[in-house]
C-alpha positions in Angstrom: 37.9 35.9 70.3 40.8 38.3 70.5 41.8 39.4 74.0 43.3 42.7 72.7 40.6 44.6 70.8 42.2 48.0 71.4 45.6 46.9 70.1 43.9 45.2 67.1 42.0 48.3 66.1 45.1 50.6 66.4 47.3 48.1 64.5 44.8 48.0 61.6 44.4 51.8 61.7 48.2 52.3 61.6 48.4 50.0 58.5 45.4 51.6 56.7 47.1 54.6 55.2 44.3 56.8 56.4 44.9 60.6 56.2 45.0 61.7 59.8 43.0 64.9 59.8 42.6 64.6 63.5 44.7 65.0 66.6 47.5 64.5 67.6 49.7 66.8 65.6 52.4 64.3 64.7 49.9 62.6 62.3 51.6 59.3 62.8 55.0 60.4 61.6 57.8 58.8 63.6 59.8 61.0 65.9 60.0 58.8 69.0 58.9 55.7 67.1 55.5 55.1 68.7 53.5 57.8 66.8 51.8 55.4 64.4 50.0 53.8 67.3 49.3 57.1 69.1 45.7 58.0 68.2 42.7 59.8 69.7 39.1 58.9 70.1 38.3 58.6 66.4 35.4 56.7 64.9 35.6 53.0 66.0 38.2 53.7 68.7 35.6 54.0 71.4 35.7 56.6 74.2 37.4 56.1 77.5 35.0 57.0 80.4 32.1 56.5 78.0 33.0 53.1 76.6 30.7 50.9 74.6 33.0 49.4 72.0 36.6 48.1 72.0 37.5 49.7 75.3 34.4 48.2 77.0 35.3 44.8 75.6 38.9 45.1 76.8 37.7 46.3 80.3 35.3 43.3 80.5 38.2 40.9 79.7 40.3 42.6 82.5 37.4 42.3 84.9 37.3 38.5 84.2 41.0 38.3 84.8 40.9 40.2 88.1 37.6 38.5 89.2 35.7 41.8 89.7 32.2 43.0 89.1 33.6 45.7 86.9 37.0 47.0 85.9 37.6 50.5 84.4 40.8 51.7 82.8 42.7 54.9 83.8 45.3 56.5 81.6 46.2 58.8 84.5 47.4 56.4 87.1 45.9 55.5 90.5 45.7 59.2 91.3 42.7 59.5 89.0 41.1 56.4 90.5 41.5 57.7 94.1 39.6 60.9 93.2 36.9 58.8 91.6 36.6 56.5 94.6 36.1 59.4 96.9 33.5 60.9 94.7 31.6 57.6 94.5 31.7 57.2 98.3 30.3 60.7 98.6 27.5 60.0 96.1 26.7 56.7 97.8 26.4 58.5 101.2 24.1 61.1 99.7 21.9 58.3 98.1 21.5 56.8 101.6 20.5 60.2 103.0 23.7 60.6 105.0 25.0 64.1 105.6 28.5 62.8 106.5 31.5 64.3 104.8 34.1 62.2 106.6 36.4 59.5 105.4 38.1 57.2 107.9 41.6 56.6 106.5 44.9 55.1 107.4 47.4 58.0 108.0 49.9 56.5 105.4 47.8 57.8 102.5 49.1 59.1 99.2 48.8 62.8 98.9 46.1 62.4 96.2 43.7 61.5 99.0 44.3 64.9 100.6 44.0 66.8 97.3 40.8 64.9 96.5 39.4 65.8 100.0 40.1 69.4 99.2 38.4 69.2 95.8 35.3 67.4 97.2 35.2 69.3 100.6 35.6 66.1 102.6 37.1 65.7 106.1 39.5 62.9 107.0 39.6 61.2 110.4 42.9 59.4 110.6 43.6 55.9 111.7 47.1 55.7 113.1 49.6 52.8 113.6 48.2 50.1 115.8 49.2 50.8 119.4 51.2 47.6 119.8 53.5 48.7 116.9 53.7 52.5 117.3 56.3 52.9 120.0 59.3 51.5 118.1 58.9 53.9 115.2 60.9 51.5 113.1 58.9 52.2 110.0 59.4 55.9 110.2 56.8 57.8 108.2 56.3 55.0 105.6 54.5 52.5 107.8 51.0 52.6 109.3 49.5 49.1 109.5 45.9 49.4 110.6 44.6 46.3 112.3 41.1 44.9 112.9 40.8 46.0 116.5 41.8 49.6 115.7 39.3 49.8 112.9 36.5 48.2 115.0 37.1 50.7 117.8 37.1 53.7 115.4 33.9 52.7 113.6 32.2 51.9 116.9 33.1 55.3 118.2 31.7 56.9 115.0 28.5 54.9 115.5 28.1 56.3 119.1 28.4 59.8 117.7 25.6 59.0 115.3 27.5 59.7 112.0 29.2 56.9 110.2 32.0 57.8 107.7 31.3 57.7 104.0 34.0 55.1 103.6 37.1 53.4 105.2 40.2 54.1 103.1 43.3 51.8 103.5 46.6 51.9 101.7 48.0 48.4 101.2 50.7 47.4 100.3 52.6 50.4 101.7 55.9 51.8 100.4 57.9 49.5 102.6 56.0 46.3 101.5 53.8 45.9 104.5 50.4 44.3 103.6 47.3 44.9 105.7 44.8 42.1 106.6 42.3 43.3 104.1 40.0 40.3 104.7 39.7 41.2 108.4 39.2 44.9 107.7 36.5 44.1 105.1 34.6 42.0 107.7 34.6 44.9 110.1 33.4 47.3 107.4 30.6 45.0 106.4 29.3 44.7 110.0 29.2 48.5 110.2 27.7 49.0 106.7 30.6 51.2 105.5 32.3 50.6 102.1 36.0 49.6 102.2 38.2 51.2 99.6 41.8 50.2 99.1 44.7 52.1 97.5 46.3 48.9 96.0 48.6 50.9 93.7 51.6 48.8 94.6 49.7 45.5 94.5 48.3 44.8 91.0 50.5 41.7 90.8 48.9 40.2 94.0 46.1 38.8 91.8 48.6 36.4 90.1 50.3 34.9 93.1 49.0 32.3 95.5 47.6 32.8 98.0 45.8 35.6 96.2 46.0 38.8 98.4 44.4 41.2 95.9 41.8 43.4 97.7 39.0 42.3 95.3 39.5 38.7 96.4 39.5 39.7 100.1 36.3 41.6 100.3 37.1 45.2 99.5 34.3 47.1 97.8 36.5 49.2 95.5 40.2 49.6 94.8 42.8 51.0 92.5 45.8 49.3 91.0 48.7 51.0 89.3 49.4 48.6 86.5 52.5 50.4 85.6 54.1 49.9 89.0 54.3 46.1 89.0 52.9 44.9 85.7 54.5 45.3 82.2 52.4 48.4 81.4 53.2 52.0 80.5 53.5 54.7 83.1 50.0 56.0 83.8 48.3 52.7 83.3 45.9 51.9 86.1 42.7 50.1 87.0 39.6 51.0 89.0 38.2 47.7 90.3 34.7 47.3 91.7 33.5 44.3 93.6 30.3 42.6 92.3 28.9 42.9 95.9 29.7 46.6 96.2 27.0 49.3 96.2 25.4 49.4 92.7 26.0 53.1 92.4 29.8 52.5 92.3 29.6 50.7 88.9 26.8 52.8 87.6 28.6 56.1 88.2 32.2 55.0 87.8 32.8 56.4 84.4 31.2 59.7 85.4 33.4 59.8 88.4 36.5 59.2 86.4 35.6 61.7 83.7 35.0 64.4 86.3 38.7 64.5 87.1 40.3 63.1 83.9 41.7 64.6 80.8 39.5 64.6 77.7 42.6 63.4 75.7 43.5 60.0 77.2 46.5 58.2 75.9 45.8 55.3 73.6 49.4 54.1 74.1 48.7 53.6 77.8 45.3 51.9 77.0 47.1 49.6 74.5 49.5 48.5 77.3 46.6 47.6 79.5 44.9 45.8 76.6 48.0 43.9 75.7 48.5 42.7 79.3 45.1 40.9 79.0 46.8 38.5 76.6 50.2 38.5 78.3 48.8 37.3 81.7 47.4 34.2 80.0 50.7 32.9 78.6 52.1 31.2 81.7 52.3 34.5 83.5 51.5 33.2 86.9 54.1 30.5 86.8 56.8 32.9 85.6 55.8 35.4 88.3 56.0 32.8 91.0 59.5 31.8 89.9 60.6 35.4 90.0 59.1 35.8 93.5 61.0 32.7 94.6 64.3 34.1 93.2 63.7 37.4 95.1 63.0 35.4 98.3 66.3 33.6 98.0 68.0 37.0 97.4 66.4 38.3 100.6 67.6 35.3 102.5 71.2 35.8 101.3 71.1 39.5 102.2 69.8 38.7 105.7 72.5 36.2 106.2 75.0 39.0 105.3 73.5 41.2 108.1 71.0 43.3 106.2 67.7 44.2 108.0 64.8 43.8 105.7 61.3 45.3 106.0 57.9 44.2 104.8 56.3 41.0 103.5 55.6 42.0 99.9 57.1 39.5 97.6 58.3 41.7 94.8 59.6 44.6 96.9 63.1 44.7 98.5 63.2 47.2 101.3 66.4 47.5 103.2 67.0 49.3 106.6 70.7 49.8 106.2 71.5 51.7 109.4 72.5 48.4 111.0 75.3 48.3 108.4 76.2 51.9 109.1 74.5 53.6 106.2 71.6 55.8 105.7 69.0 54.9 103.1 70.3 57.7 100.9 73.9 56.5 101.2 73.0 53.0 100.2 71.0 54.3 97.2 74.0 56.2 96.1 76.2 53.1 96.4 73.7 51.2 94.2 73.6 54.1 91.7 77.4 53.9 91.4 77.0 50.2 90.6 74.5 51.0 87.8 71.3 50.2 89.8 68.7 52.9 90.4 66.4 52.3 93.3 62.7 53.3 93.6 63.0 55.4 96.8 65.4 56.3 99.6 65.1 58.3 102.8 67.3 58.5 105.9 66.2 55.1 107.0 65.2 53.0 104.0 66.2 52.0 100.5 63.4 50.6 98.4 63.8 48.5 95.3 60.6 47.6 93.3 61.1 44.5 91.3 58.8 42.6 88.8 58.7 39.6 86.5 60.8 41.6 84.1 63.6 41.7 86.7 65.7 38.8 85.4 68.3 36.6 87.1 71.1 38.8 85.8 69.6 41.9 87.3 69.1 40.2 90.7 72.8 39.0 90.6 73.9 42.6 90.0 71.8 43.8 92.9 73.2 41.1 95.2 76.8 41.7 94.1 76.4 45.5 94.8 74.8 45.0 98.2 77.3 42.3 99.3 80.2 44.4 98.2 79.5 47.2 100.7 81.9 47.7 103.6 80.3 47.3 107.0 80.5 50.4 109.2 79.5 51.1 112.8 75.7 51.0 113.1 73.8 54.2 113.1 71.7 54.3 116.3 69.5 57.3 115.4 65.8 56.3 114.9 63.2 58.2 112.9 61.0 60.4 115.0 57.4 59.3 115.6 54.8 61.0 113.6 53.1 63.8 115.6 49.3 64.0 116.1 48.3 67.6 115.5 45.4 69.8 116.2 43.0 70.4 113.2 42.5 74.2 113.0 40.9 74.4 109.5 39.3 72.0 107.1 41.5 70.6 104.4 39.7 72.6 101.7 39.8 75.9 103.8 43.5 75.5 104.3 44.3 74.6 100.7 42.3 77.5 99.3 43.5 80.1 101.9 46.1 82.8 101.1 49.4 81.3 102.0 53.1 82.0 102.3 56.4 80.1 102.5 57.8 80.0 106.0 61.2 78.6 107.2 60.7 75.5 109.3 62.4 76.9 112.3 59.7 79.7 112.4 56.7 77.5 111.6 55.7 76.3 115.1 52.1 77.3 115.8 51.4 78.0 112.1 48.6 76.2 110.1 49.8 74.2 107.2 48.3 75.3 103.9 49.5 72.4 101.7 49.9 68.8 102.7 53.6 68.1 103.3 54.6 64.6 102.5 56.5 63.0 99.7 54.7 61.3 96.8 55.0 57.8 98.2 52.2 56.6 100.4 53.5 57.8 103.7 52.4 59.1 107.1 52.4 62.9 106.4 54.1 64.9 109.1 51.2 67.4 108.9 48.1 67.8 106.7 46.6 71.0 105.3 44.6 72.6 108.1 46.7 71.1 111.0 48.7 73.4 113.3 52.4 72.6 113.5 54.0 72.1 116.9 57.6 71.5 118.0 57.4 67.7 117.4 56.3 68.3 113.8 59.2 70.8 113.3 61.7 68.2 114.6 60.2 65.7 112.2 60.4 68.1 109.2 64.0 68.8 110.0 64.8 65.1 110.2 63.5 64.6 106.7 65.3 67.6 105.3 62.3 69.9 104.9 63.5 73.6 105.0 60.3 75.5 104.3 56.5 74.9 104.5 53.5 76.6 103.0 51.5 78.2 105.9 48.2 80.0 106.0 48.8 83.7 106.1 48.1 85.2 109.5 
């Protein structure tokens, strides 16, 4: 049986000579070169978020590959999946008769969590960096590893107040490559009867390395993977995975949850890339990926011997803290750019390179040569400021929908933030919509180069 039913259908359609009296407007004529394979939900092509044919077959194959109860495709990245996960948690809570509107979440969440909370009128109680790691602030705003004890204390406190959260939300891996102990967190959630959802956008490949650290193998109830981040899939390709032991409502309402926030014109090019991976991952993929991970590990060892400080344990991510070599993260990124290497992310403290099985030996040698060629300078002693803990003055939804105005940062102390102010990467936001800025927040904003904020009009 074919492992690529979507690709097979599109391939046959492209060769059929059918007059395309349907969307899209290019009618299969080549402008970029991919148009013949770019179709819409015509007869036989199935319907994403209402699948019963070739898409459902492909998703079932993906579920078997990832070892899930159900897997659903997203053509709009993990952002769509995160909104769907929050909706499902909300519906599950209502089904149990709970009036809770609160999610317990690690503070290093992608901004989509905050926008989803605004859309669904949810509150977020934040889990901060574990106390034994918070003082150093070495991870800046990109690290917030929540441990078992921190989660247990937070859930026990919720229980004493009589209202459990609708879900626990963890981001792992984070942008620096730190991986949470999902198995331990899942055990705590199970004891307290609260679903665990994981933003695993950066960790789709974890399913294919040993030991398997994918959230679905470690007890999470539901998670999202951005296939395009670490697998050979097109931008926007993502999975919503649901554990076989998760609440039944999650699978039953998943497509409805996705369709609530999704475009009615999903990209068949993106779906084909997800479909094609189902075959790719069976052709010695795990062995090739392991070999790539080993090459990256050797590169990391050589860089450390040269004096680079590296962050995180994620095997396909190279995160450098170059201040020990006398450079900011931005300066090191510019050095790499001058050597024909474009990194994923840089801030004052870190330079992040995201690698994959498609990063060959030649590319790794170029990265190594560029990094080893840099001239050592006097170390930069300045450390990133600790993330402030701010007063919540309004709900997220109230603040996002309130009249607002742009305010210079130096005049923003005491003002209520109207829009979340963090970069796209999963990060610890300096402030969240509805929180009141203080002097510590202002100092933090200035450190990261933020000049203005959106504040609720007074």
